[in-house]
FIFI-328547 format. One record per residue: x, y, z of N, C-alpha, C in turn. Coordinates in Angstrom, 2 decimals. Example, Ala and Ser with C-alpha at 12.3 -4.5 7.8 and 13.67 -1.06 7.14 Angstrom:
BEGIN
PT     n_X     n_Y     n_Z    ca_X    ca_Y    ca_Z     c_X     c_Y     c_Z
PT   13.19   -5.69    7.80   12.30   -4.50    7.80   13.20   -3.30    7.80
PT   12.85   -2.25    7.08   13.67   -1.06    7.14   12.90    0.03    7.87
This chain:
BEGIN
PT     n_X     n_Y     n_Z    ca_X    ca_Y    ca_Z     c_X     c_Y     c_Z
PT -137.54   99.75  -46.23 -138.36  100.08  -45.10 -137.48  100.80  -44.13
PT -137.86  101.79  -43.59 -136.95  102.50  -42.73 -137.35  102.34  -41.32
PT -136.40  102.31  -40.55 -136.61  102.33  -39.14 -137.05  103.67  -38.86
PT -136.50  102.78  -39.05 -136.40  101.93  -38.76 -137.39  102.00  -39.30
PT -139.44  100.68  -42.34 -140.29  100.81  -42.93 -140.46  102.12  -42.74
PT -139.45  102.74  -41.59 -138.55  103.85  -41.27 -138.45  103.93  -39.99
PT -137.34  103.62  -39.31 -136.64  103.27  -38.57 -137.29  102.56  -39.32
PT -138.60  103.01  -41.99 -139.79  103.72  -42.24 -140.42  102.70  -41.89
PT -139.72  101.84  -41.59 -140.20  101.31  -40.37 -139.26  101.75  -39.36
PT -137.79  101.18  -38.48 -137.38  101.24  -37.07 -137.42  102.28  -36.73
PT -139.15  102.97  -36.03 -139.31  103.66  -34.80 -140.22  102.77  -34.16
PT -136.17  100.84  -36.87 -136.36   99.77  -36.46 -135.28  100.11  -35.99
PT -136.88  102.47  -32.75 -136.64  101.82  -31.61 -137.26  102.28  -30.39
PT -137.76  103.36  -30.00 -138.52  103.31  -28.76 -139.79  102.99  -29.28
PT -139.58  103.38  -30.27 -140.45  102.70  -31.10 -139.63  101.73  -31.78
PT -138.57  101.84  -31.98 -137.68  100.95  -32.64 -136.52  100.57  -31.78
PT -135.57   99.92  -32.03 -134.40   99.58  -31.24 -133.30   98.65  -31.29
PT -132.25   97.34  -31.09 -130.85   97.64  -31.03 -129.83   96.48  -31.06
PT -127.77   96.62  -30.95 -126.87   95.47  -31.15 -125.39   95.48  -30.69
PT -123.53   93.83  -30.57 -122.31   94.33  -29.92 -121.01   93.47  -30.12
PT -117.78   93.48  -28.83 -116.53   93.40  -29.42 -116.19   94.71  -30.04
PT -115.10   95.11  -29.97 -114.61   96.33  -30.61 -114.68   96.15  -32.11
PT -115.15   97.14  -32.85 -115.32   96.98  -34.28 -114.49   98.01  -35.01
PT -114.37   97.80  -36.34 -113.52   98.66  -37.14 -114.18  100.00  -37.39
PT -113.41  101.03  -37.74 -113.98  102.33  -38.05 -114.96  102.23  -39.21
PT -115.87  103.19  -39.26 -116.90  103.16  -40.30 -116.31  103.21  -41.69
PT -115.14  103.74  -41.86 -114.53  103.85  -43.17 -113.95  102.52  -43.62
PT -113.78  101.58  -42.75 -113.21  100.29  -43.10 -114.32   99.32  -43.46
PT -113.93   98.21  -44.13 -114.92   97.18  -44.42 -115.38   96.56  -43.11
PT -116.70   96.40  -42.93 -117.18   95.84  -41.67 -116.82   94.37  -41.54
PT -116.57   93.90  -40.34 -116.31   92.48  -40.14 -117.48   91.64  -40.63
PT -117.18   90.44  -41.14 -118.22   89.59  -41.70 -119.33   89.32  -40.70
PT -118.98   89.18  -39.40 -120.00   88.83  -38.42 -121.02   89.95  -38.23
PT -120.62   91.20  -38.40 -121.57   92.31  -38.27 -122.56   92.32  -39.43
PT -122.06   92.06  -40.64 -122.94   91.95  -41.81 -123.90   90.79  -41.63
PT -123.37   89.66  -41.18 -124.21   88.48  -40.94 -125.29   88.77  -39.91
PT -124.93   89.43  -38.82 -125.90   89.69  -37.75 -127.00   90.64  -38.21
PT -126.65   91.68  -38.95 -127.68   92.61  -39.43 -128.59   91.91  -40.43
PT -128.02   91.05  -41.27 -128.83   90.29  -42.23 -129.79   89.36  -41.51
PT -129.30   88.68  -40.47 -130.15   87.76  -39.71 -131.27   88.53  -39.01
PT -130.94   89.67  -38.42 -131.93   90.46  -37.70 -133.06   90.90  -38.61
PT -132.73   91.50  -39.75 -133.77   92.01  -40.64 -134.58   90.88  -41.25
PT -133.93   89.77  -41.57 -134.67   88.63  -42.10 -135.71   88.14  -41.10
PT -135.30   88.02  -39.83 -136.22   87.57  -38.79 -137.35   88.57  -38.56
PT -137.01   89.85  -38.51 -138.02   90.89  -38.27 -139.08   90.90  -39.38
PT -138.63   90.78  -40.63 -139.56   90.85  -41.75 -140.38   89.57  -41.91
PT -139.80   88.43  -41.56 -140.48   87.16  -41.81 -141.32   86.66  -40.63
PT -141.30   87.37  -39.51 -142.10   86.99  -38.35 -143.46   87.67  -38.41
PT -144.53   86.91  -38.21 -145.87   87.47  -38.24 -146.02   88.58  -37.20
PT -146.79   89.59  -37.53 -146.96   90.74  -36.64 -147.51   90.33  -35.28
PT -148.41   89.34  -35.26 -149.01   88.93  -33.99 -148.01   88.30  -33.04
PT -146.90   87.80  -33.59 -145.86   87.17  -32.77 -144.55   87.94  -32.84
PT -144.60   89.16  -33.36 -143.39   89.92  -33.65 -143.18   91.01  -32.59
PT -142.21   90.84  -31.70 -141.99   91.84  -30.65 -141.52   93.19  -31.18
PT -141.14   93.24  -32.45 -140.76   94.53  -33.02 -141.94   95.47  -33.13
PT -143.16   94.90  -33.27 -144.34   95.74  -33.44 -145.47   95.40  -32.46
PT -145.29   94.36  -31.66 -146.35   93.92  -30.76 -145.77   93.69  -29.37
PT -146.02   94.62  -28.45 -145.44   94.50  -27.12 -145.96   93.29  -26.36
PT -147.14   92.77  -26.77 -147.68   91.58  -26.12 -146.92   90.32  -26.51
PT -146.07   90.42  -27.55 -145.29   89.25  -27.99 -144.08   89.02  -27.10
PT -143.84   89.94  -26.15 -142.72   89.76  -25.23 -141.54   90.65  -25.59
PT -140.46   90.55  -24.84 -139.27   91.37  -25.10 -138.72   91.13  -26.49
PT -138.27   92.20  -27.13 -137.71   92.09  -28.47 -136.25   91.65  -28.40
PT -136.03   90.46  -27.88 -134.68   89.90  -27.80 -134.52   88.90  -28.93
PT -133.94   89.33  -30.02 -133.79   88.47  -31.19 -132.52   87.63  -31.05
PT -132.68   86.32  -31.03 -131.54   85.42  -30.92 -130.89   85.27  -32.29
PT -129.68   85.78  -32.42 -128.97   85.74  -33.70 -128.07   84.52  -33.82
PT -128.05   83.67  -32.79 -127.15   82.53  -32.78 -125.78   82.93  -32.25
PT -124.86   81.96  -32.17 -123.48   82.19  -31.71 -123.43   83.10  -30.47
PT -124.34   82.84  -29.51 -124.37   83.55  -28.23 -124.47   85.07  -28.41
PT -125.25   85.47  -29.38 -125.45   86.90  -29.64 -126.94   87.21  -29.70
PT -127.34   88.29  -29.02 -128.74   88.71  -28.99 -128.81   90.16  -29.46
PT -129.88   90.47  -30.20 -130.14   91.86  -30.58 -131.44   92.30  -29.94
PT -131.45   93.46  -29.30 -132.68   94.06  -28.76 -133.17   95.02  -29.81
PT -134.35   94.73  -30.40 -134.77   95.52  -31.54 -136.28   95.51  -31.67
PT -136.95   96.67  -31.61 -138.39   96.71  -31.74 -138.91   98.08  -32.11
PT -140.16   98.13  -32.60 -140.79   99.38  -32.98 -141.65   99.96  -31.87
PT -141.88   99.20  -30.84 -142.71   99.65  -29.73 -141.93   99.46  -28.44
PT -142.30  100.18  -27.38 -141.61   99.98  -26.11 -141.71   98.52  -25.68
PT -140.62   97.97  -25.20 -140.59   96.57  -24.82 -140.08   96.38  -23.41
PT -140.32   95.18  -22.87 -139.78   94.84  -21.57 -138.26   94.75  -21.65
PT -137.58   94.81  -20.50 -136.12   94.61  -20.51 -135.77   93.26  -21.12
PT -134.61   93.19  -21.72 -134.14   91.96  -22.34 -133.22   91.24  -21.36
PT -133.56   90.01  -20.97 -132.76   89.24  -20.02 -131.92   88.21  -20.76
PT -130.62   88.19  -20.48 -129.70   87.27  -21.15 -128.84   86.55  -20.13
PT -128.27   85.43  -20.55 -127.36   84.68  -19.71 -125.95   85.28  -19.77
PT -125.11   85.04  -18.75 -123.71   85.47  -18.83 -123.06   84.86  -20.08
PT -122.16   85.61  -20.67 -121.48   85.12  -21.87 -122.18   85.47  -23.16
PT -123.24   86.30  -23.07 -123.98   86.70  -24.27 -123.48   88.05  -24.78
PT -123.21   88.12  -26.08 -122.88   89.39  -26.71 -124.17   90.09  -27.12
PT -124.15   91.41  -27.18 -125.32   92.18  -27.57 -125.03   92.96  -28.85
PT -125.84   92.72  -29.86 -125.68   93.41  -31.14 -126.58   94.64  -31.14
PT -125.98   95.80  -31.20 -126.75   97.06  -31.17 -126.80   97.68  -32.56
PT -128.02   97.81  -33.09 -128.20   98.58  -34.30 -128.57   99.97  -33.83
PT -127.60  100.83  -33.76 -127.88  102.18  -33.28 -128.94  102.83  -34.15
PT -128.82  102.65  -35.43 -129.88  102.98  -36.37 -129.75  102.04  -37.55
PT -130.87  101.50  -38.00 -130.87  100.64  -39.18 -132.18  100.78  -39.90
PT -132.13  100.64  -41.22 -133.33  100.67  -42.03 -133.19   99.70  -43.19
PT -134.28   99.49  -43.88 -134.26   98.65  -45.06 -135.29   99.16  -46.06
PT -135.06   98.84  -47.34 -136.04   99.09  -48.39 -136.22   97.80  -49.17
PT -137.46   97.54  -49.60 -137.75   96.28  -50.27 -138.69   96.50  -51.45
PT -138.97   95.41  -52.15 -139.88   95.46  -53.29 -141.33   95.27  -52.87
PT -141.60   95.14  -51.56 -142.97   94.95  -51.11 -143.76   96.26  -51.17
PT -145.06   96.13  -51.47 -145.93   97.31  -51.49 -145.83   98.05  -50.16
PT -145.90   99.36  -50.22 -145.97  100.23  -49.04 -144.63  100.43  -48.33
PT -143.60   99.71  -48.71 -142.31   99.87  -48.05 -141.55  101.02  -48.69
PT -140.99  101.88  -47.87 -140.22  103.03  -48.36 -141.02  103.88  -49.34
PT -142.30  104.13  -48.99 -143.17  104.97  -49.82 -143.30  104.44  -51.25
PT -143.19  103.10  -51.38 -143.16  102.50  -52.70 -144.42  102.79  -53.52
PT -145.57  102.73  -52.87 -146.84  102.92  -53.59 -147.31  104.37  -53.55
PT -147.05  105.05  -52.46 -147.54  106.42  -52.31 -146.48  107.25  -51.59
PT -146.69  108.53  -51.57 -145.79  109.40  -50.81 -144.73  110.03  -51.68
PT -144.08  111.07  -51.15 -143.04  111.77  -51.90 -141.78  110.93  -52.02
PT -141.10  111.05  -53.14 -139.80  110.41  -53.35 -139.85  108.91  -53.04
PT -140.75  108.15  -53.69 -140.84  106.72  -53.41 -139.63  105.97  -53.95
PT -139.33  104.84  -53.34 -138.27  103.96  -53.84 -138.88  103.00  -54.84
PT -138.51  103.13  -56.09 -139.05  102.27  -57.14 -138.04  101.22  -57.60
PT -136.91  101.10  -56.89 -135.87  100.15  -57.29 -136.35   98.71  -57.16
PT -135.79   97.84  -57.98 -136.11   96.41  -57.93 -134.88   95.54  -57.80
PT -133.69   96.15  -57.80 -132.45   95.39  -57.66 -131.86   95.60  -56.27
PT -130.96   94.69  -55.89 -130.33   94.79  -54.57 -129.60   96.12  -54.41
PT -128.84   96.51  -55.42 -128.08   97.76  -55.32 -129.00   98.98  -55.29
PT -130.07   98.93  -56.08 -131.00  100.04  -56.11 -131.72  100.21  -54.78
PT -132.15   99.10  -54.19 -132.81   99.16  -52.88 -131.85   99.65  -51.80
PT -130.57   99.23  -51.91 -129.58   99.69  -50.95 -129.39  101.20  -51.05
PT -129.37  101.71  -52.27 -129.23  103.16  -52.46 -130.41  103.89  -51.81
PT -131.60  103.32  -51.91 -132.78  103.94  -51.29 -132.62  104.02  -49.77
PT -132.23  102.92  -49.17 -132.15  102.91  -47.71 -131.00  103.78  -47.20
PT -129.90  103.80  -47.92 -128.78  104.66  -47.51 -129.18  106.13  -47.58
PT -129.96  106.48  -48.59 -130.41  107.86  -48.74 -131.26  108.29  -47.55
PT -132.19  107.43  -47.15 -133.06  107.74  -46.02 -132.28  107.76  -44.71
PT -131.35  106.81  -44.57 -130.60  106.67  -43.32 -129.62  107.81  -43.05
PT -129.25  108.55  -44.09 -128.21  109.57  -43.94 -128.54  110.59  -42.85
PT -129.83  110.87  -42.66 -130.24  111.85  -41.65 -130.06  111.33  -40.23
PT -129.78  110.02  -40.08 -129.64  109.41  -38.75 -128.19  109.00  -38.47
PT -127.25  109.43  -39.26 -125.87  108.95  -39.20 -125.09  109.54  -38.03
PT -123.94  108.94  -37.69 -123.06  109.55  -36.69 -122.66  110.98  -37.06
PT -122.48  111.25  -38.34 -122.14  112.61  -38.76 -123.27  113.59  -38.44
PT -124.51  113.06  -38.40 -125.67  113.90  -38.09 -125.94  113.98  -36.60
PT -125.18  113.19  -35.80 -125.32  113.27  -34.35 -125.73  111.98  -33.66
PT -125.79  110.86  -34.38 -126.15  109.58  -33.78 -125.07  109.12  -32.80
PT -125.46  108.81  -31.56 -124.52  108.31  -30.55 -125.16  107.18  -29.76
PT -124.30  106.35  -29.14 -124.76  105.26  -28.28 -123.85  105.18  -27.06
PT -124.45  104.91  -25.90 -123.65  104.68  -24.69 -124.09  103.39  -24.03
PT -123.16  102.77  -23.31 -123.44  101.61  -22.47 -123.07  101.98  -21.05
PT -124.06  102.00  -20.18 -123.84  102.38  -18.78 -123.09  103.70  -18.67
PT -123.42  104.62  -19.57 -122.85  105.96  -19.55 -121.58  106.14  -20.36
PT -120.97  105.04  -20.82 -119.73  105.13  -21.59 -120.03  105.06  -23.09
PT -119.43  105.94  -23.89 -119.70  105.94  -25.34 -119.29  104.62  -26.00
PT -120.11  104.15  -26.92 -119.76  103.01  -27.77 -119.36  103.59  -29.13
PT -118.08  103.56  -29.41 -117.60  104.14  -30.66 -116.27  103.51  -31.06
PT -115.95  103.55  -32.36 -116.81  104.07  -33.43 -117.89  103.08  -33.81
PT -119.01  103.61  -34.28 -120.03  102.75  -34.85 -119.57  102.30  -36.24
PT -119.95  101.10  -36.63 -119.55  100.56  -37.92 -120.72  100.60  -38.89
PT -120.48  101.15  -40.07 -121.51  101.21  -41.10 -121.54   99.90  -41.86
PT -122.73   99.32  -41.99 -122.88   98.00  -42.61 -123.92   98.05  -43.70
PT -123.61   97.43  -44.85 -124.55   97.26  -45.95 -124.91   95.79  -46.08
PT -126.20   95.52  -46.26 -126.66   94.14  -46.49 -127.57   94.15  -47.72
PT -127.00   94.01  -48.92 -127.82   94.04  -50.13 -128.41   92.67  -50.45
PT -129.64   92.67  -50.96 -130.20   91.47  -51.55 -130.63   90.36  -50.62
PT -131.45   90.66  -49.62 -132.03   89.62  -48.77 -133.29   89.08  -49.45
PT -133.37   87.76  -49.59 -134.56   87.14  -50.16 -135.55   86.88  -49.02
PT -136.68   87.56  -49.06 -137.64   87.55  -47.95 -138.95   86.87  -48.38
PT -139.47   86.03  -47.50 -140.81   85.46  -47.67 -141.72   86.16  -46.67
PT -142.45   87.14  -47.14 -143.31   87.93  -46.26 -144.56   87.13  -45.90
PT -144.87   86.98  -44.60 -146.03   86.18  -44.20 -147.33   86.99  -44.26
PT -148.44   86.28  -44.11 -149.68   86.98  -43.83 -149.54   87.62  -42.46
PT -150.37   88.64  -42.18 -150.26   89.31  -40.88 -148.82   89.77  -40.67
PT -148.31   90.55  -41.63 -146.90   90.92  -41.62 -146.65   92.29  -41.00
PT -145.41   92.65  -40.89 -145.00   93.87  -40.20 -145.52   95.13  -40.89
PT -145.66   95.07  -42.23 -146.18   96.23  -42.95 -147.66   96.43  -42.67
PT -148.38   95.31  -42.48 -149.78   95.40  -42.08 -149.91   96.20  -40.79
PT -148.99   95.92  -39.84 -149.07   96.54  -38.51 -148.61   98.00  -38.52
PT -147.62   98.31  -39.31 -147.03   99.65  -39.24 -147.51  100.61  -40.31
PT -147.94  100.08  -41.44 -148.32  100.99  -42.52 -149.76  100.70  -42.96
PT -149.92   99.71  -43.83 -151.24   99.31  -44.26 -151.14   97.91  -44.86
PT -152.27   97.22  -45.07 -152.21   95.83  -45.54 -151.32   95.66  -46.76
PT -150.47   94.65  -46.69 -149.50   94.38  -47.74 -149.54   92.88  -48.06
PT -149.69   92.52  -49.35 -149.80   91.11  -49.70 -148.57   90.31  -49.29
PT -148.81   89.08  -48.84 -147.71   88.17  -48.53 -147.02   87.75  -49.83
PT -145.86   87.14  -49.69 -145.16   86.62  -50.87 -143.67   86.87  -50.81
PT -143.00   86.53  -51.89 -141.55   86.68  -51.96 -141.18   88.09  -52.42
PT -140.06   88.57  -51.90 -139.57   89.88  -52.29 -138.10   90.03  -51.99
PT -137.55   91.15  -52.41 -136.14   91.44  -52.21 -136.00   92.65  -51.29
PT -135.06   92.58  -50.35 -134.84   93.67  -49.41 -133.34   93.93  -49.30
PT -132.97   95.20  -49.12 -131.60   95.57  -48.81 -131.60   96.43  -47.56
PT -130.67   96.12  -46.65 -130.61   96.82  -45.35 -129.28   97.55  -45.19
PT -129.31   98.50  -44.28 -128.13   99.32  -44.00 -128.24   99.79  -42.56
PT -127.12  100.09  -41.93 -127.19  100.64  -40.59 -125.83  100.91  -39.99
PT -125.88  101.54  -38.81 -124.67  101.76  -38.01 -124.80  100.91  -36.76
PT -123.85  100.02  -36.55 -124.00   99.00  -35.51 -122.76   98.93  -34.62
PT -122.97   98.23  -33.50 -121.86   98.01  -32.57 -122.11   96.68  -31.87
PT -121.09   95.89  -31.71 -121.22   94.62  -31.01 -120.62   94.77  -29.62
PT -121.49   94.67  -28.60 -121.03   94.77  -27.22 -120.57   93.39  -26.77
PT -119.30   93.29  -26.46 -118.75   92.02  -26.01 -119.27   91.69  -24.62
PT -119.46   90.42  -24.36 -119.95   89.97  -23.05 -119.11   90.50  -21.90
PT -117.82   90.69  -22.13 -116.94   91.15  -21.06 -117.25   92.58  -20.63
PT -117.95   93.33  -21.47 -118.27   94.72  -21.15 -119.62   94.87  -20.44
PT -120.31   93.75  -20.20 -121.57   93.77  -19.47 -121.34   93.26  -18.06
PT -122.03   93.83  -17.09 -121.89   93.34  -15.72 -123.18   92.64  -15.29
PT -123.12   91.77  -14.29 -124.33   91.10  -13.82 -125.37   92.13  -13.38
PT -126.62   91.83  -13.66 -127.68   92.77  -13.32 -128.03   93.66  -14.48
PT -128.46   94.89  -14.19 -129.01   95.79  -15.19 -127.92   96.58  -15.92
PT -128.01   96.62  -17.24 -127.12   97.41  -18.09 -127.97   98.27  -19.01
PT -127.63   99.55  -19.13 -128.43  100.47  -19.94 -127.71  100.87  -21.23
PT -128.41  100.66  -22.33 -127.96  101.13  -23.62 -128.81  102.33  -24.00
PT -128.19  103.46  -24.25 -128.92  104.68  -24.60 -128.51  105.13  -26.00
PT -129.49  105.18  -26.88 -129.26  105.63  -28.25 -129.85  107.02  -28.40
PT -129.04  107.95  -28.87 -129.50  109.31  -29.17 -129.49  109.50  -30.67
PT -130.70  109.57  -31.24 -130.86  109.74  -32.68 -131.20  111.19  -32.96
PT -130.57  111.80  -33.98 -130.81  113.22  -34.23 -132.24  113.56  -34.61
PT -133.02  112.58  -35.07 -134.41  112.82  -35.46 -135.39  112.14  -34.52
PT -135.10  110.90  -34.16 -136.04  110.11  -33.35 -135.91  110.36  -31.86
PT -134.83  111.02  -31.45 -134.65  111.31  -30.03 -133.94  110.20  -29.29
PT -134.21  110.08  -27.99 -133.49  109.16  -27.12 -134.27  107.87  -26.89
PT -133.58  106.76  -27.03 -134.16  105.44  -26.78 -133.27  104.71  -25.78
PT -133.86  104.24  -24.68 -133.11  103.51  -23.67 -133.53  102.05  -23.64
PT -132.57  101.16  -23.73 -132.83   99.72  -23.68 -132.11   99.14  -22.48
PT -132.81   98.32  -21.69 -132.21   97.68  -20.52 -131.90   96.22  -20.81
PT -130.65   95.85  -20.62 -130.21   94.45  -20.75 -129.90   93.94  -19.35
PT -130.58   92.87  -18.93 -130.36   92.29  -17.63 -129.58   90.99  -17.78
PT -128.38   90.96  -17.21 -127.54   89.76  -17.25 -127.77   88.96  -15.98
PT -128.22   87.73  -16.13 -128.48   86.89  -14.96 -127.16   86.45  -14.32
PT -127.21   86.06  -13.06 -126.03   85.55  -12.39 -125.89   84.05  -12.66
PT -124.69   83.55  -12.56 -124.46   82.12  -12.77 -124.23   81.83  -14.25
PT -124.39   80.56  -14.59 -124.10   80.13  -15.96 -125.37   80.03  -16.78
């Protein structure tokens, strides 16, 4: 599914959207915590019912996904309210991320040009990487925090997520009705972990410039006190 089901789902940001500590260059193996966070994010996004899913339903509230270990990801397919966090919270930014799965309608699986027909973790990963290439840093993807560049972005692969797709699921909302059930998904993206020390009390702006999707601005509000 691209973002994002692209984005094909994440537009997964102004229609879609986002994640943060200094990270290794994209050519290096990503730190385990970045892989873990992207896996947690996509699992939550796919397994949350559309009616309660802030990624596709602005009435569900701000798309502040709690990833645990004092880390939050701002990520949605529709414009959302600002994300409010407590001091000491890290922000995981998925500058661009997508996924492909074995579910009907995902990544043009049933219809459309060049559908992804893979059924293995590696095959699904190859599908999502192929789609994501047009959104890469090499293609012009950039992110800033309060005007300062966040770089380098780290490329992360998450093959083989076991997903239990609910009724009233994200594909129903973004594409067309898709049966619930078990399936396999592989995700990929360019991410950055913003350390709590780099956020100031009050409003912080994350601006993502995608070469295809354009500019997406996310506001993170850090409360005062503990």
